[in-house]
N, C-alpha and C positions, 0 to 999 in steps of 0.2 A: 467474409472475412474481417477481422480485425487485427491488426498490427500493433503491438504495444512497445514504446521502450522507454524506460525509468532512465532519470539520473537523479544528481543531489547528494547521493551517497559519499561517504568521506570518513576522514578520522577526527574525532571530537572529544573530548575531555567530559567526565562524569559531570552529570549535571548541565550542560551545554545543549544547542539545540541544533537541528539539521531540519529542513524541508526538501522531501523527494516529490518529483515530478513523475506524471507518468503521461507522455502524448500517445494519442491513439491515432491512427489512421485506418482507412477504410471505411466499410459502409456502416451507415449510423449508429455512429457510436454513443450520441446522446440517449438511444434507445435501450442500451446495457448498463445493468449495475457494476459496480467496479467494486474490486476488493483489493487490500494489501496484505500477502502473506510474509512470512520471514522463514529463514532456515539456518539454525546456528549449525556450527559443525558438529556431528554425529547426531543430531536432532533430528526430527520429522519436520517436514514444514509444517506451520501452524498460522491459523488467520490472526489477523491483529486489527484490521479495521474494515468495514465496507459502507458502500453508501449507494443508495438508489439511484436511478437514471434521472429523475429529476432532483435530487439533493435533499428531497424533503426527511428521508428514512436513513438513519445510520446504525451502525452497529461496532461495538469494539471488545475485544478481548480483554477480561479482567485486569491482567497485567499490564494494559496500558491507558487505562479509562483515567481520567482526569489530567493525562500527560500529553496523549496524541490526539490530533484533529484532524479528520477527512474532510475534504471538500473537493468541489468540481467545478469546473467552468467549461459548459458544454460549447459555448462559442467559440473556445479555443482547443477544444477536443482533449481536455487536460483533467487529470485526476490529480489534486494534494494531498501528501502527508506531512502536516506539522508535527515534527516530534519535539518536545520539551522535557526539560528534567531528565535527560539521557542516563541510563545505568550502565554500567557494564554488560550484564543481562541482556541488554538490547542488542547486543554485536550478532550479526547476522547477515546474510544475504536478502533484501528485500526485493520481493516480485508483487509486481501489478498484474492484476486478471480480470477478464471481463464474463459477465455472465447474463442471461435474461432475466433471472429473478434473484435479488439479494439473499446469499446465504453465506455459512460458514464453514461449509465442508468444501475441501478441494475438487471434490468429483463433481460439484457443483457448477465449476467453473470451465469455461469452455476455450479461453484463449489466454494466453501466459506471454508475459516479458520475458527477457534476459536476466534480469536481475540486477540490484545495484548494491555493492555492500558498504555495512555501515560499522563502523568500529567505533566502540567507545571505551577509553582508558581510563583506568581509575587514578 
């Protein structure tokens, strides 16, 4: 089992930045790829960014490329999502998830956190 806890969300003006953190507990977190997803009100949950277990491979949704950066520190059991140049359309609950192999589909992920709210005002 892997438990995931997100933090770092909040209210920010358009153009601002936030850094989300996902702290994991449980077995062998460093063996898992990790992804960030988000869900806006009335919309389906969507993939935002993912990183392989060793950090060598990353993937991003087109909507966040060049603005968001995913990274991880396995010594701290933590994955980060640095979000720059935030837009109102980035407003959503952001979720961290873990999987054995890096993917972009929700059903590929086995463990999920509870989410953290990000609100971007215009």
